[in-house]
C-alpha positions in Angstrom: 178.6 89.3 -143.2 178.4 91.3 -140.0 178.8 89.3 -136.8 175.5 90.5 -135.5 173.7 89.5 -138.6 175.2 86.0 -138.7 174.5 85.5 -135.0 170.9 86.5 -135.5 170.6 84.1 -138.4 171.9 81.2 -136.4 169.7 82.2 -133.5 166.4 82.3 -135.4 167.2 79.0 -137.1 167.9 77.4 -133.8 164.8 78.9 -132.2 162.6 77.5 -135.0 163.8 73.9 -134.6 163.7 73.6 -130.8 161.4 70.8 -129.8 158.7 71.5 -127.3 160.0 70.5 -123.9 176.6 104.3 -106.1 177.2 105.1 -105.5 180.3 106.9 -105.7 182.0 107.5 -102.3 183.4 110.8 -101.4 187.0 111.5 -102.5 187.7 113.2 -99.2 187.8 111.4 -95.9 184.7 113.2 -94.6 183.0 114.4 -97.8 179.4 113.3 -98.0 178.1 111.7 -101.2 174.5 112.1 -102.1 172.3 109.2 -103.2 171.5 109.3 -106.9 167.8 109.2 -106.2 167.7 110.8 -102.7 165.2 113.6 -102.2 166.7 116.9 -101.1 165.8 116.0 -97.5 167.4 112.6 -97.4 170.7 111.9 -95.9 173.4 110.9 -98.3 174.3 107.2 -98.5 177.8 105.9 -99.4 178.9 102.6 -100.8 180.3 100.2 -98.4 183.3 97.9 -99.2 183.3 95.0 -96.8 185.5 92.0 -96.3 185.1 90.0 -99.5 181.9 91.8 -100.3 180.5 95.2 -101.2 177.2 96.9 -100.9 176.0 99.0 -103.8 173.0 101.3 -103.8 170.5 100.7 -106.6 168.6 103.6 -108.1 164.9 103.8 -107.4 162.5 105.2 -110.0 162.1 109.0 -109.7 158.7 110.3 -108.9 157.1 111.3 -112.2 155.2 114.5 -112.7 152.2 112.6 -114.1 151.4 109.0 -114.5 153.0 107.0 -117.2 149.7 106.6 -118.9 149.5 110.4 -119.3 152.8 110.7 -121.2 152.7 112.9 -124.3 152.7 110.6 -127.3 154.7 113.2 -129.3 157.6 113.1 -126.8 160.6 111.2 -128.1 162.4 109.8 -125.1 166.1 110.0 -124.5 167.9 106.7 -125.2 169.9 106.9 -122.0 168.7 105.2 -118.8 167.7 107.2 -115.7 171.1 106.4 -114.0 172.8 108.5 -116.8 170.5 111.6 -116.3 172.4 113.1 -113.4 174.8 116.1 -113.1 177.0 116.3 -110.1 179.4 118.8 -108.5 180.1 122.4 -109.4 180.5 121.7 -113.2 179.4 118.6 -114.9 178.3 117.4 -118.4 176.1 114.6 -119.7 175.5 113.6 -123.3 172.0 112.4 -124.4 170.5 111.2 -127.7 167.1 111.0 -129.3 165.8 109.9 -132.7 163.8 112.0 -135.1 162.3 111.3 -138.5 162.9 113.5 -141.5 159.2 114.6 -141.6 159.4 115.9 -138.1 162.4 118.2 -138.7 160.5 120.9 -140.6 158.1 121.4 -137.7 160.9 121.8 -135.2 159.9 121.3 -131.6 160.9 121.7 -127.9 163.4 120.0 -125.8 161.5 119.1 -122.6 163.6 118.7 -119.4 161.9 117.8 -116.2 164.5 118.2 -113.4 165.0 118.6 -109.7 168.1 119.5 -107.7 169.7 119.2 -104.3 168.4 121.7 -101.7 172.0 122.9 -101.3 172.2 124.3 -104.8 172.2 128.2 -104.9 169.6 129.2 -107.6 171.0 132.7 -108.1 174.3 131.4 -109.5 173.5 127.9 -110.8 172.3 127.1 -114.3 172.1 124.4 -117.0 173.2 125.2 -120.5 171.8 123.1 -123.4 173.3 122.3 -126.8 171.7 120.3 -129.6 174.0 118.9 -132.3 176.7 121.3 -131.3 174.5 124.4 -131.3 173.6 126.4 -128.2 169.8 126.4 -127.9 169.3 127.8 -124.3 169.9 127.7 -120.6 167.8 127.8 -117.4 168.5 128.4 -113.7 168.7 125.5 -111.3 166.0 126.2 -108.7 163.7 123.2 -108.1 164.7 121.5 -104.9 161.2 120.6 -103.7 160.1 118.6 -106.8 160.4 118.2 -110.5 160.0 121.3 -112.6 159.7 121.2 -116.4 161.7 123.5 -118.8 160.8 123.6 -122.5 163.5 125.0 -124.8 162.6 125.7 -128.4 164.8 124.0 -131.0 164.8 125.4 -134.5 164.5 123.0 -137.4 167.9 124.1 -138.8 169.6 122.5 -135.8 167.8 119.2 -136.0 168.8 116.3 -138.3 167.2 113.0 -139.3 168.3 110.1 -137.2 170.3 110.4 -134.0 170.4 113.9 -132.5 173.0 114.7 -129.8 172.1 116.7 -126.6 174.7 118.1 -124.3 173.7 119.3 -120.9 176.2 121.2 -118.7 175.4 122.3 -115.2 177.3 125.0 -113.3 176.2 124.7 -109.6 177.1 126.6 -106.5 176.5 125.8 -102.9 174.1 127.9 -100.8 176.1 128.2 -97.6 179.3 126.1 -97.7 182.3 127.0 -99.8 184.5 124.0 -98.8 185.7 121.5 -101.3 183.8 118.8 -99.5 180.5 120.7 -100.1 180.9 120.4 -103.9 180.0 116.7 -103.6 176.6 117.6 -102.2 175.6 119.3 -105.5 173.4 117.5 -108.0 170.7 117.9 -110.6 168.8 115.0 -112.0 166.3 114.6 -114.8 163.1 112.5 -115.0 163.5 110.1 -117.9 159.8 109.6 -118.2 158.9 113.3 -118.7 162.0 114.4 -120.5 162.8 114.2 -124.2 162.1 116.0 -127.5 158.5 117.1 -128.2 158.1 117.3 -132.0 155.8 120.0 -133.5 154.2 117.2 -135.6 153.1 113.7 -134.7 155.9 111.2 -134.3 155.3 108.3 -136.6 154.6 104.8 -135.3 154.8 102.9 -138.5 158.6 102.5 -138.8 161.1 100.6 -136.7 163.2 103.7 -135.9 160.2 104.9 -133.9 160.7 102.1 -131.4 163.7 104.0 -130.1 161.5 107.0 -129.2 159.1 105.1 -127.0 158.8 106.3 -123.4 159.6 104.4 -120.2 157.1 102.9 -117.8 156.3 103.9 -114.2 159.4 102.1 -113.0 161.7 104.0 -115.4 162.3 100.9 -117.6 161.7 100.2 -121.3 158.8 97.7 -121.2 159.1 94.9 -123.8 155.9 92.8 -123.3 155.6 89.4 -125.0 151.9 88.5 -125.7 151.2 84.8 -125.8 147.9 82.9 -125.8 146.8 80.7 -122.9 148.3 77.3 -123.1 151.6 78.4 -124.7 154.7 76.4 -123.7 158.4 75.9 -124.4 157.9 75.8 -128.2 156.2 79.2 -128.3 158.9 80.7 -126.1 161.7 79.4 -128.2 160.1 80.8 -131.4 159.7 84.2 -129.6 163.2 84.4 -128.0 165.0 85.4 -131.2 162.5 88.2 -131.8 162.9 89.4 -128.2 166.6 89.5 -128.5 166.4 91.2 -131.9 164.2 94.0 -130.6 166.3 94.5 -127.5 169.3 95.0 -129.8 167.4 97.3 -132.1 166.2 99.5 -129.1 169.9 100.1 -128.1 168.9 100.7 -124.5 170.4 99.3 -121.3 167.2 99.3 -119.3 165.1 96.8 -121.2 162.6 94.8 -119.0 160.8 91.8 -120.6 157.5 90.6 -119.4 155.2 87.8 -120.7 151.4 88.1 -120.5 148.2 87.2 -122.2 147.0 90.8 -122.8 148.7 93.9 -124.1 150.2 96.4 -121.6 149.2 99.9 -120.8 151.4 103.0 -120.8 154.7 103.5 -122.7 156.2 100.3 -124.0 156.2 97.7 -126.8 153.9 94.8 -127.2 155.4 91.8 -129.1 153.2 89.3 -130.9 153.9 86.2 -133.0 151.0 84.9 -135.1 150.9 82.0 -137.5 147.9 80.9 -139.7 148.4 77.3 -138.5 148.1 78.4 -134.9 144.5 79.6 -134.4 145.0 80.9 -130.8 147.9 83.2 -131.8 145.7 84.8 -134.5 143.1 86.0 -132.0 145.5 88.7 -130.7 146.0 90.4 -134.1 143.6 92.0 -136.6 142.8 90.2 -139.8 144.5 92.8 -142.0 147.9 92.4 -140.3 150.5 92.0 -143.1 152.7 89.0 -143.3 156.3 89.4 -142.0 157.5 91.8 -139.3 155.4 94.9 -139.0 154.9 97.8 -136.5 151.8 99.7 -135.6 150.5 102.0 -132.9 149.2 100.3 -129.8 145.8 100.8 -128.1 147.6 103.2 -125.8 148.9 106.3 -127.8 152.3 106.0 -126.0 152.6 102.3 -126.9 153.9 100.5 -130.0 153.0 97.0 -131.3 155.4 94.8 -133.2 153.9 91.7 -134.9 155.6 88.9 -136.8 152.9 87.1 -138.8 153.6 84.0 -140.9 151.6 81.3 -142.8 153.2 78.6 -140.7 155.8 78.3 -137.9 158.5 77.3 -140.4 158.5 80.7 -142.0 159.2 82.7 -138.8 163.0 82.4 -139.0 163.1 83.5 -142.7 160.8 86.5 -142.1 162.9 87.7 -139.1 166.1 87.4 -141.2 164.5 89.5 -143.9 163.6 92.2 -141.4 167.2 92.2 -140.0 168.7 92.7 -143.4 165.9 95.1 -144.5 164.0 97.6 -142.4 165.9 96.9 -139.1 169.3 97.3 -140.7 169.6 101.1 -140.4 168.2 100.9 -136.9 170.9 98.4 -135.9 173.7 100.3 -137.7 173.0 103.6 -136.0 172.4 102.0 -132.6 173.9 98.8 -131.2 176.6 98.6 -134.0 177.7 102.2 -133.6 180.4 103.5 -131.2 178.7 104.5 -128.0 179.9 107.8 -126.5 181.5 107.4 -123.1 182.6 103.8 -123.8 185.8 102.2 -124.9 186.0 98.5 -125.7 189.6 97.6 -125.1 192.0 95.2 -126.6 195.4 94.2 -125.2 198.5 96.1 -126.2 196.4 99.0 -127.6 196.3 102.7 -126.9 193.2 104.9 -126.8 192.5 108.6 -126.2 189.8 110.4 -124.4 188.5 111.4 -127.8 187.6 107.8 -128.4 185.3 108.0 -125.3 183.5 111.0 -126.7 185.2 113.5 -124.4 185.3 117.1 -125.6 188.0 119.4 -124.1 187.2 122.8 -122.8 188.8 125.3 -120.3 187.5 124.7 -116.8 187.1 127.5 -114.2 185.5 125.7 -111.3 186.9 123.9 -108.3 186.0 120.3 -109.0 186.5 119.0 -112.5 185.2 115.5 -113.4 184.8 113.4 -116.5 183.6 109.8 -116.7 183.8 106.9 -119.2 183.5 103.1 -119.2 186.2 100.6 -120.3 185.1 97.2 -121.4 187.9 94.8 -120.6 188.1 91.3 -122.3 186.2 88.6 -120.5 189.4 86.5 -120.1 191.4 89.3 -118.6 193.3 88.2 -115.5 193.5 91.2 -113.1 196.7 91.1 -111.0 200.0 92.9 -110.3 202.0 91.8 -113.4 201.7 95.1 -115.3 200.0 98.5 -115.1 197.5 100.3 -117.3 199.0 103.7 -118.0 197.3 107.0 -118.3 199.4 109.5 -120.4 198.1 112.8 -119.1 197.9 115.8 -121.4 196.6 118.7 -119.3 197.6 122.1 -117.8 196.8 124.1 -114.6 196.7 127.9 -114.3 198.8 129.9 -111.8 197.4 130.7 -108.4 196.1 127.3 -107.3 196.6 126.1 -103.8 199.3 123.4 -103.2 196.6 121.0 -102.1 195.2 120.8 -105.7 195.3 117.3 -107.1 194.1 115.0 -109.9 192.4 111.8 -108.8 191.7 108.6 -110.8 188.9 106.5 -109.6 188.2 103.0 -110.9 185.0 101.2 -110.0 184.4 103.7 -107.1 187.9 103.2 -105.7 190.6 105.9 -105.8 193.6 104.2 -107.3 195.9 107.1 -108.2 196.5 110.7 -107.2 198.7 113.3 -108.8 199.5 116.4 -106.7 199.5 119.7 -108.6 201.5 121.9 -106.2 203.1 124.3 -108.6 201.6 127.7 -107.8 202.9 129.1 -111.1 200.9 126.5 -113.1 202.0 123.3 -114.7 201.8 121.7 -118.1 201.6 117.9 -118.3 202.7 116.6 -121.6 202.2 112.8 -121.4 202.7 112.6 -117.7 202.5 108.9 -116.9 200.1 107.7 -114.3 200.3 104.0 -113.5 196.9 102.4 -112.8 197.2 98.9 -111.2 195.5 96.2 -113.2 194.1 94.6 -110.0 191.7 97.6 -109.7 190.0 96.5 -113.0 187.8 93.5 -113.6 186.7 91.6 -116.7 183.8 93.3 -118.4 182.6 96.8 -117.6 184.7 99.2 -115.6 183.7 102.8 -114.5 186.6 105.2 -114.8 186.4 108.8 -113.4 189.0 111.5 -113.6 188.6 114.3 -111.0 190.7 117.4 -110.4 190.3 119.4 -107.1 191.3 122.9 -107.9 191.2 125.5 -105.1 192.4 129.1 -104.9 192.9 131.2 -101.7 189.9 133.4 -102.6 187.6 130.3 -102.4 188.0 130.2 -98.6 186.2 133.6 -98.2 183.0 132.3 -99.8 182.5 135.4 -101.9 181.6 134.3 -105.4 182.4 137.7 -107.0 186.0 137.3 -105.9 186.5 134.0 -107.7 186.9 135.6 -111.1 185.6 132.5 -112.9 186.3 134.0 -116.2 189.9 132.8 -115.7 190.2 129.1 -116.3 191.9 126.9 -113.7 192.4 123.6 -115.6 192.1 122.0 -119.0 192.3 118.3 -119.8 193.0 117.5 -123.5 191.3 114.8 -125.4 194.8 113.6 -126.5 195.2 112.0 -123.1 196.0 108.4 -123.7 194.9 105.2 -122.1 197.6 102.6 -122.8 196.5 99.0 -122.3 199.4 96.6 -121.7 199.8 93.0 -122.8 197.3 91.2 -120.6 197.3 87.8 -119.0 194.5 86.0 -120.9 192.9 83.2 -118.9 189.2 83.1 -118.1 188.4 82.6 -114.5 185.0 81.8 -113.0 182.9 82.6 -111.1 182.9 86.2 -112.2 179.6 87.9 -112.6 181.3 91.1 -113.9 182.2 89.3 -117.1 178.6 88.2 -117.4 177.4 91.8 -117.1 180.1 93.2 -119.3 180.3 90.9 -122.3 177.8 88.1 -121.4 180.7 85.7 -120.8 180.6 82.6 -120.7 177.2 82.6 -122.6 178.2 84.6 -125.7 179.4 82.8 -128.8 178.2 80.0 -131.0 177.4 77.5 -128.2 173.7 77.1 -127.3 172.7 78.3 -123.8 170.3 76.2 -121.8 167.8 78.4 -119.9 165.7 76.6 -117.3 162.6 78.0 -115.6 162.1 75.6 -112.7 158.4 76.5 -112.6 156.6 77.9 -115.7 155.1 80.8 -113.9 154.9 84.2 -115.7 157.4 85.9 -113.3 160.1 83.2 -113.8 159.6 83.3 -117.6 159.7 87.1 -117.6 162.9 87.0 -115.6 164.5 84.5 -117.9 163.6 86.6 -121.0 165.0 89.7 -119.3 168.3 88.0 -118.5 168.5 86.8 -122.1 167.8 90.3 -123.4 170.3 91.9 -121.0 173.1 89.5 -122.0 172.4 90.0 -125.7 172.8 93.7 -125.2 176.0 93.2 -123.2 177.4 90.9 -125.9 176.1 93.2 -128.7 174.9 90.0 -130.4 172.1 87.5 -129.6 172.5 84.4 -127.5 171.6 81.0 -128.9 169.2 80.4 -126.1 167.1 77.3 -125.6 164.3 77.7 -123.0 162.8 74.8 -121.1 160.8 74.1 -118.0 162.2 72.2 -115.0 165.6 71.6 -113.5 168.8 70.9 -115.5 169.5 67.2 -116.1 172.1 65.6 -114.0 175.5 65.6 -115.7 174.4 68.0 -118.5 177.3 69.6 -120.3 177.6 73.2 -121.4 176.5 76.5 -119.8 173.1 77.0 -118.3 171.0 79.7 -116.6 168.4 78.5 -114.0 165.6 80.6 -112.7 164.2 79.1 -109.5 161.7 80.1 -106.8 161.9 78.9 -103.2 159.1 76.3 -103.9 160.9 74.9 -106.9 164.2 74.8 -105.0 162.5 73.0 -102.1 161.1 70.4 -104.5 164.6 69.9 -106.0 166.0 69.4 -102.5 163.4 66.8 -101.6 163.7 65.0 -104.9 167.5 64.8 -104.7 170.0 65.3 -107.5 167.9 63.3 -110.0 165.6 66.3 -110.7 162.2 67.6 -109.9 158.8 66.1 -109.9 156.9 66.4 -113.3 156.6 70.1 -114.3 153.7 71.6 -116.2 154.3 72.3 -119.8 152.2 75.5 -120.2 152.9 78.9 -118.8 151.0 79.9 -115.7 150.0 83.5 -116.2 148.1 83.8 -112.9 150.7 82.6 -110.3 151.2 84.8 -107.4 151.9 88.3 -108.8 149.4 89.9 -106.4 150.2 87.6 -103.4 152.6 88.9 -100.8 154.3 86.2 -98.7 154.3 87.4 -95.0 157.0 85.0 -94.1 160.6 86.2 -94.0 162.9 84.8 -96.7 164.7 81.7 -95.7 167.9 80.3 -97.1 167.6 78.2 -100.2 169.7 75.1 -100.1 170.1 72.8 -103.1 171.9 69.5 -103.2 175.4 69.1 -104.6 177.2 72.1 -106.0 174.1 73.8 -107.4 174.0 76.6 -104.8 176.3 77.1 -101.8 174.9 76.3 -98.4 174.9 79.9 -97.1 174.6 81.9 -100.3 173.0 85.0 -98.8 176.2 86.2 -97.0 179.9 85.5 -97.5 180.7 82.6 -95.1 184.3 83.5 -94.9 183.5 87.1 -94.0 181.0 86.0 -91.4 183.4 83.5 -89.8 186.2 86.1 -89.8 183.9 88.7 -88.2 183.0 86.2 -85.5 186.6 85.2 -84.8 187.6 88.8 -84.7 184.9 89.6 -82.1 185.9 86.7 -79.9 189.6 87.4 -80.3 189.1 91.0 -79.1 187.7 89.8 -75.8 191.2 88.8 -74.8 190.3 85.5 -73.2 191.9 82.1 -73.8 194.1 81.0 -76.7 197.6 79.5 -76.7 200.7 81.4 -77.9 200.8 79.4 -81.1 197.1 80.1 -81.8 197.5 83.8 -81.2 200.6 83.8 -83.4 198.7 82.1 -86.2 195.8 84.6 -85.8 198.3 87.5 -86.0 199.8 86.1 -89.2 196.4 85.4 -90.7 195.4 89.0 -89.9 198.5 90.3 -91.6 197.9 88.4 -94.8 194.2 89.2 -94.7 195.0 92.9 -94.4 197.5 92.6 -97.2 195.0 90.9 -99.4 192.4 93.6 -98.7 194.9 96.2 -99.6 195.9 94.5 -102.9 192.2 94.0 -103.9 191.1 97.6 -102.9 188.8 96.4 -100.1 187.9 98.3 -97.0 188.7 96.1 -94.1 187.2 98.5 -91.6 183.7 97.6 -92.6 182.3 94.6 -90.8 180.6 91.8 -92.6 176.8 91.9 -92.6 175.6 89.4 -89.9 171.9 89.5 -91.0 170.1 88.5 -94.2 167.7 90.9 -95.9 164.1 90.3 -95.0 163.3 89.8 -98.6 166.1 88.8 -100.9 167.1 87.2 -104.2 170.4 85.7 -105.1 172.4 85.4 -108.3 175.3 83.0 -108.1 177.6 81.1 -110.4 178.8 77.5 -109.9 180.4 74.8 -112.1 178.1 72.3 -113.7 178.2 68.6 -112.6 180.4 67.6 -115.6 182.9 70.4 -114.9 182.9 71.7 -118.5 180.6 74.6 -118.1 178.9 77.1 -115.8 175.5 77.2 -114.2 174.2 80.6 -113.1 171.4 80.4 -110.6 168.9 83.1 -109.9 166.7 82.4 -106.9 163.9 84.3 -105.1 161.3 83.5 -102.5 158.0 84.2 -104.4 156.7 85.2 -107.8 156.4 88.8 -106.5 160.1 88.7 -105.4 161.1 87.3 -108.8 159.3 90.1 -110.5 161.1 92.7 -108.4 164.6 91.2 -108.9 163.9 91.2 -112.7 163.2 94.9 -112.5 166.5 95.5 -110.6 168.4 93.5 -113.1 166.9 95.6 -115.9 168.4 98.7 -114.3 172.0 99.3 -115.6 172.9 100.9 -112.3 172.6 97.4 -110.8 173.5 95.3 -113.8 176.8 97.1 -114.5 177.9 96.8 -110.8 177.6 93.0 -110.5 180.8 91.1 -109.8 182.3 88.2 -107.9 180.7 84.8 -107.2 177.3 85.9 -106.1 175.1 88.9 -105.7 172.5 89.3 -103.0 169.5 91.5 -103.8 167.9 93.3 -100.9 164.4 93.8 -102.4 163.2 96.2 -99.6 166.2 98.5 -99.6 166.8 98.1 -103.4 170.5 97.4 -102.8 172.9 94.6 -103.8 175.7 93.0 -102.0 178.4 91.3 -104.0 180.5 88.4 -102.7 183.9 87.7 -104.2 185.0 84.1 -104.6 187.7 82.7 -102.4 188.9 80.6 -105.3 188.1 80.1 -109.0 186.7 76.8 -110.4 187.0 77.2 -114.1 189.8 78.2 -116.5 189.6 78.8 -120.2 193.1 79.2 -121.7 193.4 79.8 -125.5 196.8 81.4 -125.7 199.7 79.1 -124.8 202.4 81.4 -125.9 205.4 81.9 -123.6 204.5 85.6 -123.0 201.0 84.8 -121.9 202.1 81.9 -119.7 204.7 84.2 -118.1 202.1 86.8 -117.3 199.7 84.2 -115.9 202.4 82.8 -113.7 203.2 86.3 -112.4 199.5 87.0 -111.8 199.1 83.7 -110.0 201.9 84.4 -107.6 200.6 87.9 -106.9 197.3 86.3 -106.0 199.0 83.6 -103.9 201.6 85.7 -102.2 202.0 83.3 -99.3 203.4 80.7 -101.7 205.5 83.4 -103.3 206.9 84.4 -99.8 207.6 80.8 -98.9 209.4 80.1 -102.2 211.6 83.2 -101.7 212.5 82.2 -98.2 213.2 78.6 -99.3 215.5 79.8 -102.1 217.3 82.1 -99.7 217.7 79.2 -97.3 219.1 77.0 -100.0 221.5 79.7 -101.0 222.5 80.2 -97.4 223.2 76.4 -97.0 225.2 76.3 -100.2 227.1 79.4 -99.1 227.7 78.0 -95.7 229.2 74.8 -97.2 231.3 76.3 -99.9 232.8 79.4 -98.4 234.6 77.9 -95.3 236.5 75.5 -97.5 237.2 77.9 -100.3 241.0 78.9 -100.6 242.1 76.8 -97.6 245.5 75.2 -98.0 245.8 71.5 -96.8 248.9 69.3 -96.2 247.8 67.1 -99.1 
């Protein structure tokens, strides 16, 4: 049976038996990059790559035209998150999807697009063209820099189809005053995910599970999944509900799911989730008496909201009923969603070749100055990135005559330029499998963002006269037969690595149960724990076998764990020592601190042992290095040997930064955010598993970091040993580990061992250099002893 089905089966059976207890930087040295959510008057912000850390801008919710509560109930939302609703540069394309029932096709409807654009976009010569299921349905000029404007494009019923419908938006944008190549990076158009979608001519049904994928997003731009539990609910209720939350998160097939737990239904777009059992009187009070047994769906009290109920005669029937739904009404929803190939994504395997067609790329002649296409590559969780091989791009493309010799193709991996190909032939070039070697060190386990860009200028562009450009003549074409060749990879899992967690839920995926601890049973911590479980299930494309409990992990506990801790709980753990916390309440506290704002600045959270590092909010090595560099530049004191040692260390640090694509010119941050949260990985006490800690100051902070984690613009950028969330600026700073504490090796073949050895030496190049020098010295000594006596005649 399908892996997803079998995983869900194991999950629900486990849950029923648990006992109660940016930003992209400019490609040019001085080219500005606009913030994905900046208003037209804001200054652009670029990503910063620091010593051992990076700062990445999160996306803020775009301002909606109307409140979430005023959303049109007949508007089927796009499935893509807000971070995917953005067109950049002179010519860009995004692909969106929405679901439609068969009964809605005859009535047709309108494609509603609420958009705004950069103030630098010229409205007279900029437009967005719209295709639905391969058919051209309309276009409109780009001329809304001061706020969101709504465009409605009629879509005939002959174009629509039951199930998933494909929307392709292409923007052609021109700059108002600047015709330089750098100015093309200032052009953008973004769409409001709350107010955009397909408005059907007839009412969208709310009595089938496919309609869940049409539900709108809340005021924060997230898909609200709200678990309704009665007062007094504890661990047992959560463990019965966890399989249902994960199942619905997978059925939604969205990357921006945010889970909350509450006593009452929500308002505005979203989904309320209820479990009711006849032998549990409090759970029945939240549903009507005529609710059928099994998994059912109905309209919520809010027209824009859905309600999903699982009703059983007793708690022992919950698992069987959920399995019946998975193999029954939920099966087509899962098959067309989470089980289907996602456009713009390639899940790679070693020693395999893929083409751009596998990522959903559609080739077309290009006549602008800046070509770009993007896709994601999901690398195996046990992939070891190092300099033992290259990932090759076999380019199939062509340029037209008349381009400037400064034209080039650029390959960007995870916001870093890793390869450039000059295209200097003024007569035009044809690339038939031209090999571009991409270093494996630029990739990471889990999700990687790949971007191909071509800067294509002609002499006429310098005169800034659009009519002289003759854009009817194409400049470039990239074919979908362009190959991505993945080499044989070194396979050894290394931790800590949050990129693997975000990409494939490693090390929490699989058949082993995952212990999830909420140190305090407040609603914010429980909501964050359920959000993390849902996000990891989506990343793994299969549910986790999660067991939720209240309190700290037991000392010496084996296996992997996820711990959600507030400052108060962390302080209690510090005071109680490694033996654990004081007694913890067994029921969820639905009233703890969501409306309270702590005026005190966030302090460092220090836990005993190896639970959380002493200074987890900044990279200690980076801070120490910045301090030493400052004092060294003063030019005072220091012996010759110390200065020589510092010089050598500076050389090796610079080399390490170059190998790891870090920007050594950026200084380490010397101050903590005023309000922060921290996600970090550490080994457990027994050494056979991993503990991931998520800490925040207050319940309000925990709620905010949960929202940030729900945003794929944040989730997909996590990497390294820890991530520091700046809750005021809505940014994250990633800290890479100095060393790895866990290794999971399953392939002991000589080829894999050789690649691991080569990768290890590339990471520890000092040892490699010392060994080379030592071997050269041994050879010199041997040569010095053997050569003088060789061929010399003696009297004997």
